C-alpha positions as CSV (number, residue, x, y, z in Angstrom):
1,X,-136.5,-187.2,-19.7
2,X,-134.2,-184.1,-19.8
3,X,-134.6,-180.7,-18.3
4,X,-132.7,-177.6,-19.6
5,X,-133.3,-173.9,-19.8
6,X,-129.7,-172.9,-20.9
7,X,-129.6,-170.1,-18.5
8,X,-132.4,-168.1,-20.2
9,X,-134.9,-165.9,-18.4
10,X,-137.9,-168.2,-18.9
11,X,-140.3,-165.7,-17.4
12,X,-140.3,-163.6,-20.5
13,X,-140.9,-166.4,-23.1
14,X,-143.4,-169.2,-23.5
15,X,-142.3,-172.3,-21.5
16,X,-142.6,-175.6,-23.3
17,X,-141.7,-179.2,-23.2
18,X,-140.6,-181.2,-26.3
19,X,-141.3,-184.8,-27.0
20,X,-140.4,-187.3,-29.8
21,X,-140.9,-190.9,-30.7
22,X,-138.5,-193.4,-32.3
23,X,-140.6,-196.4,-33.3
24,X,-139.4,-199.4,-35.2
25,X,-142.5,-199.3,-37.4
26,X,-141.8,-195.7,-38.6
27,X,-139.9,-194.8,-41.7
28,X,-136.3,-193.8,-40.8
29,X,-136.8,-190.2,-41.8
30,X,-139.9,-189.9,-39.6
31,X,-138.2,-191.2,-36.4
32,X,-137.0,-188.8,-33.7
33,X,-133.4,-189.0,-32.4
34,X,-131.1,-186.8,-30.3
35,X,-130.2,-184.7,-33.3
36,X,-133.8,-184.0,-34.4
37,X,-134.8,-183.2,-30.8
38,X,-131.9,-180.7,-30.6
39,X,-133.1,-179.2,-33.8
40,X,-136.7,-179.0,-32.5
41,X,-135.4,-177.1,-29.5
42,X,-133.7,-174.6,-31.9
43,X,-136.9,-174.2,-33.8
44,X,-138.7,-173.5,-30.5
45,X,-136.2,-170.8,-29.6
46,X,-136.6,-169.3,-33.1
47,X,-140.3,-169.1,-32.6
48,X,-139.8,-167.3,-29.3
49,X,-140.2,-170.1,-26.8
50,X,-137.9,-171.9,-24.4
51,X,-137.6,-175.7,-23.8
52,X,-137.6,-176.5,-20.1
53,X,-137.6,-180.3,-20.6
54,X,-137.8,-183.0,-23.3
55,X,-138.6,-186.7,-23.6
56,X,-137.6,-189.1,-26.3
57,X,-139.7,-192.3,-26.3
58,X,-138.8,-195.7,-27.8
59,X,-141.7,-198.0,-28.8
60,X,-142.3,-200.7,-31.4
61,X,-145.0,-198.6,-32.9
62,X,-146.9,-195.3,-32.1
63,X,-149.8,-195.5,-29.7
64,X,-153.0,-194.9,-31.7
65,X,-154.4,-192.5,-29.1
66,X,-151.5,-190.7,-27.3
67,X,-148.7,-191.5,-29.8
68,X,-146.0,-191.9,-27.1
69,X,-148.0,-194.1,-24.7
70,X,-149.8,-193.5,-21.4
71,X,-146.7,-193.9,-19.2
72,X,-144.7,-191.3,-21.0
73,X,-147.7,-189.0,-21.1
74,X,-147.9,-189.1,-17.3
75,X,-144.2,-188.2,-17.1
76,X,-144.7,-185.3,-19.4
77,X,-147.7,-184.1,-17.4
78,X,-145.7,-184.1,-14.2
79,X,-142.9,-182.1,-15.9
80,X,-145.5,-179.7,-17.3
81,X,-147.0,-179.1,-13.9
82,X,-143.7,-178.7,-12.2
83,X,-142.3,-176.3,-14.7
84,X,-145.6,-174.4,-15.3
85,X,-145.5,-174.9,-19.0
86,X,-148.2,-173.8,-21.4
87,X,-147.1,-175.7,-24.5
88,X,-146.0,-179.2,-25.6
89,X,-144.2,-179.6,-29.0
90,X,-143.9,-183.0,-30.6
91,X,-141.1,-183.7,-33.1
92,X,-143.3,-186.0,-35.1
93,X,-146.4,-185.2,-37.1
94,X,-149.5,-185.9,-35.0
95,X,-152.9,-186.9,-36.3
96,X,-155.9,-184.6,-35.4
97,X,-157.2,-187.2,-32.9
98,X,-153.8,-187.6,-31.2
99,X,-153.4,-183.8,-30.9
100,X,-156.8,-183.6,-29.2
101,X,-156.1,-186.6,-26.9
102,X,-152.7,-185.3,-25.8
103,X,-154.2,-181.8,-25.2
104,X,-156.7,-183.3,-22.8
105,X,-154.1,-185.5,-21.1
106,X,-151.4,-182.9,-20.7
107,X,-153.6,-179.9,-20.0
108,X,-151.7,-177.6,-22.4
109,X,-151.7,-176.7,-26.0
110,X,-150.2,-179.4,-28.2
111,X,-148.6,-178.8,-31.5
112,X,-146.2,-180.8,-33.7
113,X,-143.1,-180.0,-35.6
114,X,-145.0,-179.1,-38.8
115,X,-147.2,-176.5,-37.0
116,X,-144.1,-175.0,-35.3
117,X,-142.3,-174.6,-38.7
118,X,-145.4,-173.1,-40.3
119,X,-145.6,-170.6,-37.4
120,X,-142.0,-169.6,-37.9
121,X,-142.6,-169.1,-41.7
122,X,-145.7,-167.0,-41.0
123,X,-143.6,-164.7,-38.8
124,X,-140.8,-164.4,-41.3
125,X,-142.5,-164.0,-44.7
126,X,-142.2,-160.4,-45.8
127,X,-143.2,-160.3,-49.5
128,X,-146.7,-160.8,-50.8
129,X,-145.6,-164.0,-52.5
130,X,-144.1,-165.4,-49.3
131,X,-147.2,-164.6,-47.3
132,X,-149.5,-166.2,-49.9
133,X,-147.4,-169.4,-49.8
134,X,-147.3,-169.6,-46.0
135,X,-151.0,-169.0,-45.7
136,X,-151.8,-171.7,-48.3
137,X,-149.7,-174.2,-46.4
138,X,-151.3,-173.3,-43.1
139,X,-154.8,-173.7,-44.5
140,X,-154.0,-177.1,-46.1
141,X,-152.5,-178.3,-42.9
142,X,-155.5,-176.9,-40.9
143,X,-158.3,-178.4,-43.0
144,X,-158.2,-182.0,-41.8
145,X,-157.7,-180.9,-38.2
146,X,-160.8,-178.8,-37.9
147,X,-162.8,-181.5,-36.2
148,X,-160.4,-181.4,-33.2
149,X,-160.9,-177.7,-32.9
150,X,-164.6,-178.2,-32.4
151,X,-164.3,-180.8,-29.7
152,X,-166.3,-178.6,-27.3
153,X,-169.3,-179.1,-29.5
154,X,-170.7,-182.6,-30.0
155,X,-171.4,-183.5,-33.6
156,X,-174.8,-184.7,-34.6
157,X,-175.4,-188.1,-33.2
158,X,-179.1,-188.4,-33.0
159,X,-181.1,-188.6,-29.8
160,X,-178.0,-189.6,-27.8
161,X,-176.5,-186.1,-28.1
162,X,-176.9,-183.9,-25.0
163,X,-179.6,-181.3,-25.2
164,X,-178.5,-178.1,-26.8
165,X,-175.5,-179.6,-28.6
166,X,-177.2,-181.2,-31.6
167,X,-176.5,-179.4,-34.8
168,X,-174.4,-176.2,-34.1
169,X,-171.1,-178.0,-33.9
170,X,-171.5,-179.8,-37.2
171,X,-173.0,-176.7,-38.8
172,X,-170.1,-174.5,-37.8
173,X,-167.6,-177.2,-38.7
174,X,-168.9,-177.5,-42.2
175,X,-169.1,-173.7,-42.5
176,X,-165.5,-173.4,-41.6
177,X,-164.5,-176.2,-44.0
178,X,-166.3,-174.5,-46.9
179,X,-164.6,-171.1,-46.0
180,X,-161.2,-172.7,-45.9
181,X,-161.7,-174.6,-49.2
182,X,-162.7,-171.3,-50.8
183,X,-159.7,-169.5,-49.3
184,X,-157.4,-172.3,-50.5
185,X,-158.8,-172.0,-54.1
186,X,-158.3,-168.2,-54.0
187,X,-154.7,-168.6,-52.8
188,X,-153.9,-171.2,-55.4
189,X,-155.3,-168.8,-58.1
190,X,-153.1,-166.0,-56.8
191,X,-150.0,-168.2,-56.8
192,X,-150.7,-169.3,-60.4
193,X,-150.5,-165.6,-61.2
194,X,-147.2,-165.4,-59.4
195,X,-146.0,-168.4,-61.5
196,X,-147.0,-166.5,-64.7
197,X,-145.0,-163.5,-63.6
198,X,-142.0,-165.6,-62.8
199,X,-142.3,-167.3,-66.2
200,X,-142.2,-163.9,-67.8
201,X,-139.2,-162.8,-65.8
202,X,-137.5,-166.1,-66.7
203,X,-138.1,-165.5,-70.4
204,X,-136.7,-162.0,-70.0
205,X,-133.5,-163.4,-68.4
206,X,-133.2,-165.9,-71.2
207,X,-133.5,-163.1,-73.7
208,X,-130.8,-161.1,-71.9
209,X,-128.6,-164.3,-72.0
210,X,-127.7,-164.3,-68.3
211,X,-127.1,-167.7,-66.7
212,X,-128.7,-168.3,-63.4
213,X,-126.9,-169.8,-60.3
214,X,-129.1,-170.9,-57.4
215,X,-127.9,-171.2,-53.8
216,X,-129.5,-174.1,-52.0
217,X,-128.8,-175.6,-48.6
218,X,-130.0,-176.5,-45.1
219,X,-131.4,-173.6,-43.1
220,X,-128.7,-171.5,-41.4
221,X,-125.9,-172.9,-43.6
222,X,-124.9,-169.4,-44.7
223,X,-126.5,-168.9,-48.1
224,X,-127.5,-165.3,-47.5
225,X,-124.0,-164.5,-46.2
226,X,-122.5,-166.0,-49.3
227,X,-124.9,-164.0,-51.5
228,X,-123.7,-160.8,-49.8
229,X,-120.1,-161.9,-50.2
230,X,-120.4,-162.6,-53.9
231,X,-122.7,-159.7,-54.9
232,X,-122.5,-157.0,-52.2
233,X,-126.3,-157.4,-51.9
234,X,-126.4,-156.2,-48.3
235,X,-129.4,-158.3,-47.4
236,X,-130.0,-159.3,-43.8
237,X,-128.1,-162.4,-42.7
238,X,-128.6,-163.5,-39.1
239,X,-127.5,-166.7,-37.3
240,X,-131.0,-168.2,-36.9
241,X,-133.2,-170.8,-38.6
242,X,-135.2,-169.7,-41.6
243,X,-133.9,-166.1,-41.5
244,X,-134.6,-165.7,-45.3
245,X,-137.8,-166.9,-46.9
246,X,-138.2,-164.5,-49.8
247,X,-136.0,-165.2,-52.8
248,X,-133.4,-162.6,-53.5
249,X,-131.6,-162.4,-56.9
250,X,-128.6,-160.2,-57.7
251,X,-126.2,-159.8,-60.6
252,X,-122.8,-161.4,-60.0
253,X,-119.5,-160.9,-61.8
254,X,-118.0,-164.4,-62.1
255,X,-114.9,-163.4,-64.0
256,X,-113.7,-160.9,-66.6
257,X,-116.1,-162.2,-69.3
258,X,-118.9,-164.0,-67.4
259,X,-121.8,-162.5,-65.5
260,X,-124.6,-164.4,-63.9
261,X,-127.7,-164.0,-61.8
262,X,-127.3,-165.4,-58.2
263,X,-130.4,-166.4,-56.4
264,X,-130.8,-167.2,-52.7
265,X,-133.6,-169.7,-52.0
266,X,-135.5,-170.7,-48.8
267,X,-133.5,-173.1,-46.6
268,X,-134.4,-176.7,-46.2
269,X,-134.8,-178.7,-43.0
270,X,-135.4,-182.3,-41.8
271,X,-139.1,-183.1,-41.8
272,X,-140.1,-180.0,-43.8
273,X,-143.9,-180.1,-44.0
274,X,-144.9,-181.3,-47.5
275,X,-147.7,-178.7,-47.6
276,X,-145.0,-176.1,-47.2
277,X,-142.9,-177.6,-50.1
278,X,-146.0,-177.6,-52.3
279,X,-147.0,-174.1,-51.4
280,X,-143.5,-172.8,-52.1
281,X,-143.4,-174.5,-55.5
282,X,-143.6,-171.1,-57.3
283,X,-140.3,-170.2,-55.5
284,X,-138.6,-173.5,-55.5
285,X,-139.3,-174.3,-59.1
286,X,-136.6,-171.8,-59.9
287,X,-134.1,-174.5,-59.1
288,X,-135.3,-176.5,-62.2
289,X,-134.5,-173.6,-64.4
290,X,-131.2,-172.6,-63.0
291,X,-128.0,-173.3,-65.0
292,X,-126.1,-174.3,-61.9
293,X,-126.7,-175.1,-58.2
294,X,-124.4,-174.2,-55.4
295,X,-125.1,-176.4,-52.4
296,X,-124.0,-174.5,-49.3
297,X,-123.1,-176.9,-46.5
298,X,-122.3,-175.9,-42.9
299,X,-119.1,-177.9,-42.5
300,X,-118.9,-176.7,-38.8
301,X,-122.0,-178.7,-38.0
302,X,-121.2,-182.3,-36.9
303,X,-124.4,-183.4,-38.7
304,X,-123.5,-181.7,-42.0
305,X,-123.6,-185.0,-43.9
306,X,-127.1,-185.8,-42.7
307,X,-128.2,-182.2,-43.6
308,X,-126.7,-182.5,-47.0
309,X,-128.7,-185.7,-47.6
310,X,-131.9,-183.9,-46.7
311,X,-131.2,-181.2,-49.2
312,X,-130.2,-183.6,-51.9
313,X,-133.5,-185.5,-51.4
314,X,-135.5,-182.3,-51.7
315,X,-133.6,-181.2,-54.8
316,X,-134.5,-184.6,-56.4
317,X,-138.1,-184.2,-55.3
318,X,-138.2,-180.8,-57.1
319,X,-136.9,-182.4,-60.3
320,X,-133.5,-180.6,-60.3
321,X,-131.2,-183.5,-59.5
322,X,-129.7,-183.5,-63.0
323,X,-128.4,-179.9,-62.7
324,X,-124.7,-179.3,-62.5
325,X,-123.8,-178.8,-58.8
326,X,-121.0,-177.4,-56.7
327,X,-120.8,-178.3,-53.0
328,X,-119.5,-175.3,-51.1
329,X,-118.4,-176.4,-47.6
330,X,-119.0,-173.2,-45.7
331,X,-117.7,-171.9,-42.3
332,X,-114.2,-173.3,-42.8
333,X,-113.0,-170.5,-40.5
334,X,-114.8,-172.4,-37.7
335,X,-113.8,-176.0,-38.5
336,X,-110.0,-175.8,-38.3
337,X,-107.6,-178.1,-40.2
338,X,-109.0,-181.3,-38.7
339,X,-112.3,-181.1,-40.5
340,X,-113.1,-184.0,-42.7
341,X,-114.9,-182.8,-45.8
342,X,-114.8,-184.3,-49.3
343,X,-112.3,-183.0,-51.8
344,X,-112.8,-183.0,-55.5
345,X,-113.5,-180.9,-58.6
346,X,-116.9,-179.8,-57.4
347,X,-116.2,-179.5,-53.7
348,X,-114.9,-176.2,-52.4
349,X,-114.1,-175.1,-48.9
350,X,-115.1,-171.5,-48.2
351,X,-115.9,-169.0,-45.5
352,X,-118.7,-166.7,-46.6
353,X,-118.0,-164.6,-43.5
354,X,-114.3,-164.0,-44.1
355,X,-114.2,-164.5,-47.9
356,X,-111.8,-167.3,-47.7
357,X,-112.1,-169.7,-50.7
358,X,-114.7,-167.6,-52.5
359,X,-112.2,-167.0,-55.3
360,X,-111.9,-170.7,-55.9
361,X,-115.7,-171.0,-55.8
362,X,-116.1,-168.3,-58.5
363,X,-113.4,-169.9,-60.6
364,X,-115.3,-173.2,-60.5
365,X,-118.6,-171.5,-61.3
366,X,-116.9,-169.8,-64.3
367,X,-115.6,-173.2,-65.5
368,X,-119.0,-174.9,-65.4
369,X,-120.8,-171.9,-66.9
370,X,-118.2,-171.8,-69.7
371,X,-117.9,-175.6,-70.3
372,X,-120.0,-175.4,-73.6
373,X,-118.4,-172.2,-74.9
374,X,-117.7,-171.9,-78.6
375,X,-114.4,-170.6,-80.0
376,X,-115.3,-168.6,-83.1
377,X,-113.7,-166.7,-86.0
378,X,-116.1,-163.9,-87.1
379,X,-116.3,-161.5,-89.9
380,X,-118.8,-158.7,-89.2
381,X,-119.9,-156.2,-91.9
382,X,-119.3,-152.6,-90.7
383,X,-123.1,-152.2,-90.7
384,X,-123.1,-154.6,-87.7
385,X,-120.3,-152.8,-85.9
386,X,-122.5,-152.5,-82.8
387,X,-122.0,-156.2,-82.2
388,X,-118.3,-155.5,-81.4
389,X,-119.3,-153.9,-78.1
390,X,-121.8,-156.7,-77.4
391,X,-119.2,-159.4,-78.0
392,X,-116.6,-157.6,-76.0
393,X,-119.0,-157.3,-73.1
394,X,-120.6,-160.8,-73.2
395,X,-117.8,-162.9,-74.6
396,X,-114.0,-163.4,-74.4
397,X,-112.6,-161.5,-77.4
398,X,-109.0,-162.4,-78.1
399,X,-108.4,-160.5,-81.3
400,X,-110.1,-157.7,-83.3
401,X,-108.9,-156.3,-86.6
402,X,-110.6,-153.8,-88.9
403,X,-110.1,-154.8,-92.6
404,X,-111.4,-153.7,-95.9
405,X,-115.2,-154.4,-95.9
406,X,-115.4,-156.2,-92.5
407,X,-114.3,-156.5,-88.9
408,X,-112.5,-159.8,-88.1
409,X,-112.8,-161.1,-84.5
410,X,-111.7,-164.1,-82.6
411,X,-113.7,-164.8,-79.5
412,X,-114.9,-167.5,-77.0
413,X,-118.6,-167.2,-76.7
414,X,-121.4,-168.8,-74.8
415,X,-123.7,-170.9,-77.0
416,X,-126.6,-168.4,-76.7
417,X,-124.3,-165.5,-77.7
418,X,-122.8,-167.5,-80.6
419,X,-126.3,-168.2,-81.8
420,X,-126.8,-164.5,-82.4
421,X,-123.7,-164.1,-84.6
422,X,-123.3,-167.6,-86.1
423,X,-124.2,-166.3,-89.6
424,X,-120.9,-164.4,-89.5
425,X,-118.7,-167.3,-88.4
426,X,-115.8,-168.5,-90.6
427,X,-113.9,-171.7,-90.7
428,X,-110.2,-171.5,-89.6
429,X,-109.2,-171.3,-93.3
430,X,-111.4,-168.2,-93.7
431,X,-114.3,-169.8,-95.5
432,X,-117.8,-169.0,-94.2
433,X,-119.4,-171.8,-92.2
434,X,-122.7,-173.3,-92.9
């Protein structure tokens, strides 16, 4: 049991205790440990609360009723009473019955990590799409927990139910369930419309032949700061969890002949609620259609390797594990020379804040986006002279000569650009190909 307020004025924020369970019977990624408890405290601060104490319990398996066991519940209750708390936040996902039992035993509101994350997302979503996605996740999470919300009304149990409580509880419960199911169906319809719009936008991008580079990473790893550094986007980038929920896409000049679209995506986190991943599918599916992923890693965090594994697992879940990927080890200005990070072709040390290493990152992006370029000798009729500007703008033109009856050009072109002019391609000896 620990107690810490980090010198904050706790009178102006909601006071809470945090608790977690590390049980042998739990899957490794579901167990709590010191790192996940510290992260939970950060989430609580992000939501506007303050942690005045925490408890990490060790058991062979979760207690069916109180999750952490009666003894630890009594310790938490004593801490809650002493610190005048109004909230208890659990690092693990609780069942509806466990949430209800803990609320009764602790005498305060009880929420779990998933509820806390959903609350943060709800406060941060700005766009219509973001609000739809968060609302859908909240309703899907709420639906199986409705029974606990109606604990003050006894469900129909025949003649044994107290007078005056037979019927209304069950009636209201079923009414709420029907309302939520209708709302979920409506939100899913609206998000399908969002997917159709995104699909149209994607086809337009493909028509315009601009490759897409997607930034992915753990929350607060510096993705938005990197987007600003590479595109001068000027979007808000604060040092806090889940600061950016709505996808931002900007045009980026990679080098003299390559342009791309750079997209910032929502940050990932350990134990991200699966309802939230499902709801944000319309946004996160963009990863599957990106030409390249840049995995931004906070190298200043001692747990960067663990965070990277979380991101990699979620990328695989979203079906984007086969995409070319660069690991950008960010915040090298904070790590010093003693930092141990991997080195290799697709690992680059950068500081999005100072700009250090971003030239190397752009160079590697350019190499990967150009890996399938075609070197071509073209002879364009003068009637197609407008293609000269197009090829100069979208390709690497090394020679242009105006001859009798045609324009001869040598260029290095992306496959999609080459496909538009392949009928004018010549073999090195001057014979027309195909």
